[in-house]
C-alpha positions as CSV (number, residue, x, y, z in Angstrom):
1,X,-16.3,-18.5,24.1
2,X,-16.7,-20.9,27.2
3,X,-17.7,-18.0,29.4
4,X,-14.4,-16.2,29.0
5,X,-14.6,-12.4,28.5
6,X,-14.7,-11.3,24.8
7,X,-11.3,-9.9,23.9
8,X,-12.1,-8.9,20.3
9,X,-15.0,-8.0,18.1
10,X,-15.2,-8.1,14.3
11,X,-17.2,-5.6,12.3
12,X,-17.8,-6.8,8.7
13,X,-18.4,-4.1,6.1
14,X,-19.1,-4.8,2.4
15,X,-18.0,-1.9,0.1
16,X,-17.4,-1.2,-3.5
17,X,-13.9,-2.0,-4.7
18,X,-13.4,1.6,-5.7
19,X,-14.0,2.6,-2.0
20,X,-11.5,0.3,-0.4
21,X,-8.8,2.8,0.4
22,X,-11.1,5.7,1.5
23,X,-13.2,3.4,3.6
24,X,-10.2,1.8,5.3
25,X,-8.6,5.2,5.9
26,X,-11.8,6.6,7.4
27,X,-12.2,3.9,10.0
28,X,-8.6,3.5,10.9
29,X,-8.2,7.2,11.5
30,X,-11.3,7.3,13.8
31,X,-10.5,4.1,15.7
32,X,-6.9,3.9,17.0
33,X,-5.1,0.5,16.9
34,X,-7.8,-1.2,14.8
35,X,-7.0,-4.3,12.7
36,X,-8.2,-4.7,9.2
37,X,-8.7,-7.6,6.7
38,X,-9.5,-6.8,3.1
39,X,-11.1,-9.8,1.3
40,X,-12.4,-10.4,-2.2
41,X,-14.0,-13.4,-3.8
42,X,-10.7,-15.2,-4.0
43,X,-10.8,-15.7,-0.2
44,X,-14.0,-17.8,-0.5
45,X,-12.3,-21.1,0.4
46,X,-11.2,-19.7,3.8
47,X,-14.0,-17.1,4.3
48,X,-17.3,-18.3,3.0
49,X,-18.9,-14.9,3.2
50,X,-16.4,-13.6,0.6
51,X,-17.8,-16.1,-1.9
52,X,-21.1,-14.3,-1.8
53,X,-19.7,-11.0,-2.8
54,X,-21.1,-9.5,-6.0
55,X,-18.6,-8.4,-8.7
56,X,-17.1,-5.0,-7.8
57,X,-17.6,-5.5,-4.1
58,X,-15.1,-6.5,-1.3
59,X,-15.4,-7.4,2.3
60,X,-13.6,-5.3,5.0
61,X,-13.4,-6.8,8.5
62,X,-12.4,-4.5,11.3
63,X,-11.1,-5.9,14.6
64,X,-11.6,-3.9,17.8
65,X,-11.7,-4.4,21.5
66,X,-15.1,-4.2,23.3
67,X,-14.6,-0.6,24.4
68,X,-14.0,0.5,20.8
69,X,-17.0,-1.3,19.3
70,X,-19.5,1.7,19.4
71,X,-16.9,4.0,17.8
72,X,-16.0,1.4,15.2
73,X,-19.7,0.8,14.2
74,X,-20.3,4.5,14.0
75,X,-17.2,5.0,11.8
76,X,-18.2,2.1,9.5
77,X,-21.7,3.6,9.1
78,X,-20.1,6.7,7.6
79,X,-18.7,4.7,4.7
80,X,-20.5,5.6,1.5
81,X,-22.2,2.6,-0.2
82,X,-21.1,0.4,2.7
83,X,-23.2,-2.3,4.1
84,X,-22.3,-2.9,7.8
85,X,-22.9,-6.3,9.3
86,X,-23.5,-7.3,12.9
87,X,-20.4,-7.3,15.2
88,X,-19.1,-10.8,15.9
89,X,-17.1,-12.1,18.9
90,X,-13.7,-13.6,17.8
91,X,-10.7,-15.0,19.6
92,X,-7.1,-13.8,19.4
93,X,-6.5,-16.2,16.5
94,X,-7.6,-13.4,14.0
95,X,-4.2,-11.8,14.5
96,X,-2.6,-14.8,12.7
97,X,-5.4,-15.9,10.4
98,X,-4.6,-13.1,7.8
99,X,-1.3,-14.9,7.1
100,X,-3.3,-17.6,5.2
101,X,-3.9,-15.1,2.4
102,X,-0.3,-13.9,2.0
103,X,1.6,-16.3,-0.4
104,X,4.7,-15.7,-2.6
105,X,3.5,-13.6,-5.5
106,X,5.3,-12.6,-8.7
107,X,4.6,-8.9,-9.1
108,X,7.0,-8.0,-12.0
109,X,9.4,-9.8,-14.3
110,X,12.0,-10.1,-11.5
111,X,10.3,-9.3,-8.2
112,X,8.6,-12.0,-6.1
113,X,7.0,-10.6,-2.9
114,X,6.8,-13.2,-0.1
115,X,6.2,-13.4,3.6
116,X,9.1,-14.6,5.9
117,X,7.2,-17.7,6.8
118,X,6.8,-19.0,3.2
119,X,9.5,-19.9,0.7
120,X,9.1,-19.3,-3.0
121,X,8.5,-22.7,-4.5
122,X,9.7,-22.2,-8.0
123,X,12.3,-19.5,-8.1
124,X,13.9,-18.5,-11.4
125,X,17.6,-17.6,-11.7
126,X,16.8,-13.9,-12.3
127,X,14.2,-13.6,-9.4
128,X,14.7,-11.0,-6.7
129,X,12.7,-11.9,-3.5
130,X,11.3,-9.1,-1.5
131,X,10.5,-10.4,2.0
132,X,7.8,-8.4,3.6
133,X,6.1,-8.8,7.0
134,X,3.3,-6.2,6.8
135,X,1.5,-6.9,10.0
136,X,-2.2,-6.0,10.3
137,X,-1.7,-2.4,9.5
138,X,-0.6,-2.6,5.9
139,X,-1.1,-4.5,2.7
140,X,1.2,-7.4,1.6
141,X,2.6,-5.5,-1.3
142,X,0.4,-7.4,-3.8
143,X,-2.5,-4.8,-4.1
144,X,-2.9,-3.5,-7.7
145,X,-1.4,-0.1,-6.8
146,X,1.7,-1.6,-5.2
147,X,2.2,-4.1,-8.0
148,X,2.1,-1.2,-10.5
149,X,4.8,0.6,-8.5
150,X,6.9,-2.5,-8.2
151,X,6.8,-3.0,-11.9
152,X,8.0,0.6,-12.3
153,X,10.8,0.0,-9.7
154,X,11.8,-3.1,-11.8
155,X,11.9,-0.9,-14.9
156,X,13.6,2.2,-13.6
157,X,16.2,1.3,-11.1
158,X,19.5,0.6,-12.9
159,X,21.8,1.2,-10.0
160,X,23.0,4.4,-8.2
161,X,19.8,6.4,-8.2
162,X,18.5,8.5,-5.3
163,X,14.9,7.6,-4.5
164,X,12.0,9.2,-2.5
165,X,9.2,6.9,-1.4
166,X,6.2,9.0,-0.4
167,X,3.7,7.0,1.8
168,X,6.1,4.1,2.3
169,X,3.6,1.9,4.2
170,X,5.3,-1.5,4.7
171,X,8.4,-0.2,2.9
172,X,8.1,-2.7,0.1
173,X,9.0,-0.1,-2.7
174,X,12.0,1.2,-0.7
175,X,13.2,-2.3,-0.1
176,X,12.7,-3.3,-3.8
177,X,14.6,-0.2,-5.0
178,X,17.5,-1.0,-2.6
179,X,17.7,-4.6,-3.7
180,X,18.1,-3.4,-7.3
181,X,21.0,-1.1,-6.4
182,X,19.5,2.3,-5.7
183,X,22.2,4.5,-3.9
184,X,19.9,5.8,-1.2
185,X,16.2,5.9,-0.4
186,X,14.3,8.3,1.7
187,X,11.0,6.7,2.9
188,X,8.4,8.9,4.5
189,X,4.9,8.3,5.9
190,X,2.5,10.0,8.3
191,X,2.1,6.9,10.5
192,X,4.6,5.7,13.0
193,X,3.5,2.1,12.3
194,X,4.6,2.6,8.7
195,X,8.0,3.9,9.7
196,X,8.5,1.0,12.1
197,X,7.4,-1.6,9.5
198,X,9.8,-0.1,6.9
199,X,12.7,-0.2,9.4
200,X,11.8,-3.9,10.2
201,X,11.5,-4.9,6.5
202,X,14.7,-3.1,5.6
203,X,16.5,-5.2,8.3
204,X,14.8,-8.3,7.1
205,X,16.1,-7.8,3.5
206,X,19.5,-6.5,4.7
207,X,19.3,-3.1,3.1
208,X,19.1,-1.0,6.3
209,X,22.1,1.2,5.3
210,X,20.3,2.3,2.1
211,X,16.9,3.3,3.5
212,X,16.1,6.3,5.8
213,X,12.5,6.0,7.0
214,X,10.9,8.9,9.0
215,X,7.8,10.8,9.8
216,X,9.2,13.9,8.0
217,X,6.5,15.8,6.2
218,X,6.8,15.9,2.4
219,X,7.0,19.7,2.5
220,X,10.0,19.4,4.8
221,X,12.0,16.9,2.8
222,X,15.2,18.3,1.5
223,X,16.8,18.0,-1.9
224,X,15.7,16.5,-5.2
225,X,15.7,12.9,-6.2
226,X,16.3,10.9,-9.4
227,X,13.1,8.9,-8.9
228,X,10.0,9.7,-6.7
229,X,7.3,7.2,-6.0
230,X,4.0,8.3,-4.5
231,X,1.5,5.6,-3.9
232,X,-1.2,7.5,-2.1
233,X,-4.8,8.6,-2.7
234,X,-5.6,10.5,-5.9
235,X,-7.0,13.4,-3.9
236,X,-3.8,13.7,-1.9
237,X,-1.6,13.5,-5.0
238,X,-3.5,16.6,-6.3
239,X,-3.4,18.3,-2.9
240,X,0.4,18.0,-2.4
241,X,1.3,18.1,-6.1
242,X,3.6,21.2,-5.6
243,X,5.6,19.5,-2.8
244,X,6.0,16.3,-4.9
245,X,7.0,18.3,-8.0
246,X,9.6,20.2,-6.0
247,X,11.3,16.9,-5.0
248,X,11.8,15.5,-8.6
249,X,15.3,16.3,-10.1
250,X,15.4,17.8,-13.6
251,X,15.2,14.9,-16.0
252,X,14.0,12.7,-13.1
253,X,11.2,10.3,-13.0
254,X,7.9,10.4,-11.1
255,X,5.6,7.4,-10.5
256,X,2.2,8.1,-9.1
257,X,-0.3,5.4,-8.0
258,X,-3.2,4.9,-5.7
259,X,-5.3,6.3,-8.6
260,X,-8.6,4.9,-9.7
261,X,-9.1,4.9,-13.5
262,X,-11.9,7.5,-13.2
263,X,-9.4,9.9,-11.5
264,X,-6.5,9.4,-13.8
265,X,-7.0,12.5,-16.0
266,X,-7.6,14.8,-13.1
267,X,-4.2,13.7,-11.5
268,X,-2.2,13.7,-14.7
269,X,-3.5,17.1,-15.8
270,X,-2.1,18.7,-12.6
271,X,1.4,17.4,-13.2
272,X,1.4,18.0,-17.0
273,X,0.5,21.6,-16.3
274,X,3.6,21.9,-14.3
275,X,5.8,20.8,-17.1
276,X,5.9,17.0,-16.6
277,X,5.8,14.7,-19.6
278,X,3.6,11.6,-19.5
279,X,5.7,8.6,-20.5
280,X,3.3,5.7,-19.5
281,X,-0.2,5.2,-18.1
282,X,-0.6,1.6,-16.9
283,X,-3.8,0.0,-15.6
284,X,-4.3,-3.0,-13.4
285,X,-7.9,-3.7,-12.7
286,X,-9.6,-0.5,-11.7
287,X,-6.3,1.1,-10.7
288,X,-3.7,3.2,-12.5
289,X,-0.1,4.2,-12.2
290,X,1.3,7.3,-14.1
291,X,4.9,7.4,-15.1
292,X,6.0,11.0,-15.8
293,X,9.4,12.7,-16.3
294,X,10.5,16.2,-15.3
295,X,11.3,17.8,-18.6
296,X,13.5,15.8,-20.9
297,X,13.6,12.1,-20.3
298,X,16.5,10.9,-18.1
């Protein structure tokens, strides 16, 4: 570091793949403004440590300022089945290095998610490009749970639908729905950074007029919607099930994701008990999406 004061420290934590979301959520809630990288074995060419991961394990790297390091290490040590490494001094370059991992990716028959700094090399005539700048706070839209939801967007949006996006994150689902012709999308999240990212990505894809992002609580959302997407933790899907159910129009569609395979039955049982019909249960790796309809299929 040539004697310059350390501006950032990185805390590496190896966790089970199944614990990715809960571990990330735990640390980011306890340490304000923290940056996070999520790496698996595919990152080995750029991050040698990732190549040493055992099957079923991933590497989380948390970036903090020196005054946050004790809090960050304490939070990381609360992660179940986590293995916390020694903090490392890093330069400001970490803020840009994550971009090396975000390449144009086909996530459904028509959708290709790409960053604004990379063009899609081999577009097909039917491709719809979703241009996403996630920043350090959100995924790139290519995580299994988001891919599952984007495939559902590709399948369900025919044009003219009203959509509710619960836990909008970077806004990728809202943008995708708008690009396919949804009439209007309400996008909500509990994080201001998510609302800001959704606003920015709506502008980037020229669909601002169709998307209304906000911090509105799910319980306070008005009206019902033709299609509701909720890509959040399984425990939260169960906890707020009544509020989600109340927002689905009769005959409307509900797509739930953020669900590990082991939790699929527990989540689906709650919604089926409330009169929803399971149309499709789709798996990608260890993750599931559940596609249900409210009464008779629309």
